[in-house]
C-alpha positions in Angstrom: 108.8 118.8 88.0 107.7 121.8 90.0 108.3 121.9 93.8 105.3 120.6 95.9 104.8 124.1 97.5 101.0 124.2 97.7 99.3 122.1 100.4 95.7 121.8 100.5 94.2 120.7 103.8 90.6 119.7 104.0 88.4 118.7 107.0 84.8 117.9 107.7 83.6 121.3 106.9 84.8 120.8 103.1 83.0 117.5 102.7 79.9 118.9 104.5 80.0 121.5 101.6 79.0 118.9 98.9 75.6 118.2 97.5 72.9 117.8 100.0 72.3 114.2 99.2 75.8 113.0 99.6 77.4 115.2 102.3 78.7 113.5 105.7 77.6 115.1 108.9 79.8 117.4 110.8 81.3 115.9 114.2 78.7 117.5 116.3 75.7 115.7 114.7 77.6 112.3 114.1 75.9 110.6 117.0 72.3 111.1 115.9 73.3 109.8 112.5 74.9 106.7 113.6 71.7 106.0 115.7 69.5 106.4 112.7 72.0 104.6 110.4 73.2 101.7 112.5 71.5 100.0 115.6 74.7 98.7 116.8 75.6 102.3 118.0 72.6 102.4 120.2 73.4 98.9 121.5 76.8 100.3 122.5 75.4 103.1 124.3 73.0 100.8 126.2 75.8 98.5 127.0 78.2 101.3 128.5 75.2 103.1 129.9 76.7 106.2 128.5 74.8 108.4 126.0 76.8 110.1 123.4 75.9 113.8 123.4 77.1 116.4 120.9 80.9 115.9 121.7 81.8 112.6 120.1 85.4 112.8 121.2 84.3 113.3 124.8 82.1 110.2 124.6 85.1 108.1 123.0 87.3 109.1 126.1 84.4 107.8 128.4 84.3 104.3 126.8 88.0 103.8 126.0 88.5 101.4 128.8 85.9 99.1 127.4 87.4 97.2 124.6 84.2 96.0 123.3 82.4 99.2 123.2 85.7 100.8 121.7 86.2 98.3 118.9 82.6 98.2 118.3 82.5 102.0 117.8 85.4 101.9 115.4 83.5 99.5 113.2 80.2 101.5 113.3 82.0 104.8 112.3 84.1 102.8 109.6 81.0 101.5 108.0 79.0 104.7 108.3 81.6 106.7 106.4 81.9 104.0 103.7 78.5 104.9 102.4 79.8 108.4 101.0 81.0 107.2 97.8 79.0 109.3 95.2 80.6 112.5 94.2 77.8 114.6 92.6 78.6 116.5 89.4 78.1 119.8 91.1 80.5 118.9 93.8 82.6 121.6 95.3 85.5 119.2 95.1 85.3 119.3 91.3 85.3 123.1 91.3 88.3 123.0 93.5 90.1 120.8 91.3 89.3 122.9 88.4 90.6 126.1 90.1 93.9 124.5 90.8 94.3 123.4 87.3 96.3 120.8 85.6 99.5 123.1 85.6 99.3 123.9 89.4 98.3 120.4 90.2 102.0 119.6 89.8 102.9 121.8 92.6 99.8 120.5 94.9 99.7 117.9 97.7 96.5 117.2 99.5 95.8 116.3 103.3 92.4 115.1 104.3 91.4 114.7 107.9 88.2 113.1 106.8 87.2 109.3 107.1 85.3 109.2 103.8 86.7 109.6 100.3 84.9 112.2 98.3 87.9 114.3 97.4 90.1 111.6 96.3 87.1 109.9 94.1 86.9 113.4 92.4 90.6 113.6 91.9 90.8 110.2 90.3 87.9 111.1 88.0 89.9 113.9 86.8 92.6 111.4 85.8 94.9 111.7 88.8 96.7 108.7 90.5 97.1 109.2 94.4 100.2 108.6 96.3 99.1 107.7 99.9 102.2 108.4 101.7 102.9 104.9 103.0 104.9 102.0 101.8 103.1 99.6 104.0 100.1 99.0 101.6 99.3 95.4 101.0 97.2 96.4 97.8 96.0 99.4 96.0 92.7 98.7 94.4 91.9 102.5 94.3 94.6 103.3 91.8 94.0 100.0 90.0 94.5 101.8 86.2 97.9 103.3 87.4 97.4 105.7 84.5 97.8 109.6 85.1 99.7 112.1 87.0 100.7 111.1 90.5 99.5 113.4 93.2 100.4 113.2 97.1 97.3 112.5 99.0 97.7 112.0 102.6 95.2 110.8 105.1 96.8 111.0 108.7 93.6 110.1 110.6 93.3 107.0 108.4 90.2 106.3 106.0 87.1 104.3 106.0 88.5 102.6 102.7 91.8 101.7 104.3 91.0 98.0 105.3 92.9 96.1 108.0 93.7 92.5 106.9 94.1 89.9 109.3 95.7 86.8 107.7 94.2 86.4 104.3 91.0 88.4 104.9 89.5 91.5 106.5 89.8 92.0 110.4 86.5 92.0 112.1 85.7 93.2 115.7 85.0 89.6 116.8 88.6 88.7 115.7 90.2 91.8 117.2 88.9 93.2 120.3 91.2 95.3 122.3 91.6 98.7 124.1 93.4 101.9 123.3 96.6 101.0 125.0 97.0 97.9 122.6 98.2 97.7 119.0 97.5 95.1 116.3 99.9 95.4 113.3 98.3 94.0 110.3 98.5 94.7 106.5 96.4 97.4 104.9 94.4 97.1 101.6 93.3 100.4 99.9 90.0 99.6 98.3 87.9 101.3 95.7 84.8 102.8 97.6 82.9 103.3 94.4 82.8 99.7 93.6 83.3 97.5 96.8 80.7 96.1 98.9 81.6 95.8 102.4 80.4 93.6 105.2 79.3 95.9 108.0 81.7 94.4 110.5 84.8 95.0 108.4 87.4 97.2 110.3 89.0 100.2 108.6 92.3 101.8 109.7 91.1 104.9 111.2 92.2 106.8 114.3 90.1 107.2 117.4 87.5 110.2 117.1 89.4 111.9 120.1 92.0 114.6 120.6 94.9 112.2 120.8 93.9 110.5 117.4 95.3 107.2 118.5 95.3 104.2 116.2 94.9 100.6 117.6 95.1 99.1 114.1 98.1 99.4 111.8 99.8 102.3 113.6 102.8 102.0 111.6 100.8 102.4 108.4 99.3 105.6 109.8 102.5 107.0 111.2 104.2 106.7 107.7 101.3 108.7 106.4 101.8 111.3 109.3 105.5 111.5 108.5 104.8 112.1 104.8 102.2 114.9 105.8 104.9 116.8 107.9 107.7 116.4 105.4 105.4 117.9 102.5 104.2 120.7 105.0 107.7 121.8 105.7 108.3 122.4 101.9 104.9 124.2 101.4 104.7 128.0 100.7 101.0 128.1 100.5 98.4 126.6 102.5 94.6 126.3 101.5 92.7 125.3 104.5 89.0 124.4 104.2 86.7 123.2 106.8 89.2 122.6 109.4 88.5 123.9 113.0 91.2 125.8 114.8 92.0 123.2 117.6 95.3 124.1 119.3 95.0 121.0 121.6 94.9 118.4 118.9 97.7 116.0 118.9 98.8 116.1 115.4 97.3 119.1 113.6 99.5 121.9 115.2 102.4 119.9 113.9 101.4 120.3 110.4 101.2 124.1 110.8 104.4 124.1 112.8 106.2 122.3 110.1 104.8 124.8 107.4 105.5 127.8 109.5 108.2 130.0 107.9 108.8 133.5 106.5 106.8 134.1 103.4 104.2 131.5 104.2 100.5 132.3 103.2 97.3 130.6 104.7 94.1 131.1 103.0 91.3 129.9 105.2 87.7 128.8 104.5 85.6 128.4 107.7 84.1 130.1 110.5 85.0 133.7 111.6 86.0 132.2 115.2 88.3 129.7 113.7 89.9 132.2 111.3 90.5 134.5 114.2 92.3 131.7 116.0 94.4 130.9 113.0 95.1 134.5 112.5 96.0 135.2 116.1 98.4 132.0 116.3 100.1 132.4 112.9 99.9 135.9 111.4 102.9 138.1 111.7 104.8 140.6 109.4 106.3 137.6 107.4 103.1 135.3 107.4 99.8 136.3 106.1 96.4 134.6 107.1 93.4 135.4 104.7 89.9 134.6 105.4 88.4 133.2 101.9 84.7 132.7 103.2 82.8 131.1 105.9 81.3 128.3 103.8 82.8 126.2 101.1 80.3 127.2 98.4 80.1 129.1 95.3 80.6 132.4 97.0 84.0 131.7 98.1 85.2 129.8 94.9 86.3 133.1 93.2 88.3 134.3 96.4 90.1 130.8 96.4 91.1 131.2 92.7 92.3 134.7 93.4 94.2 133.5 96.3 96.0 130.8 94.5 96.6 132.9 91.3 98.5 135.4 93.6 100.5 132.5 95.0 101.2 130.4 91.8 
């Protein structure tokens, strides 16, 4: 088996580059979508008397000492991102899987910072079984067929489809109201987002939408995924980064790049020029090359992604 030396890291910008009907909003516009989709979000804003502006992370920091508001916002965000479960036949994720190809997929690991599951659905539809990077899974209904090549797929911020189990059933905000300093340890069920019907109050195992990315539910489960992410990054020689902003103050993301940093590392970046310049200034040297493959995850950058991978594989 080939070494897992290609790490594909995707963020919100990658999923935003999907078919218009199915793409999740970028973080700066998340609040307006939540208000439109779920009346509970406006109720939280009214209760706390704090209106969410464009900076969702800053808003979470303002309500973190209000258990009802914090737990309620986790439930609202979880439920919102569970709606993204259709991957259009013209999805860029299908294009990316095709570019990597079956041969190089043996060398690939994936890290998604997103709460939705568009990339993993696309991988499964191409016949791959996903290894979530944690041994604390109660059940895995996403990989129910268990047929196909296994591909590491890590979500270090959790996922809307990682469901917290309280006793024999899903946890709800009513059953688990807490603040960010608390931790509730339950079991986690990985569900199939394409076929499951969720009650709006079911809680997902996701990190808080803020710089620290703290996990009030099932912290051990997310920590195991993060440990697997860093271990995989350490063995990677090539990083393909799509739609991930350059945020040196993030509590976890710099650790991923730090683990991967070594002579000979090559980083291919798809995203804004501003973020690219940040990555370039931080990591490029005579031993490490950072390449800009395009501003947007669209058709125009696919050839450059393919050329970048061909040179490295």
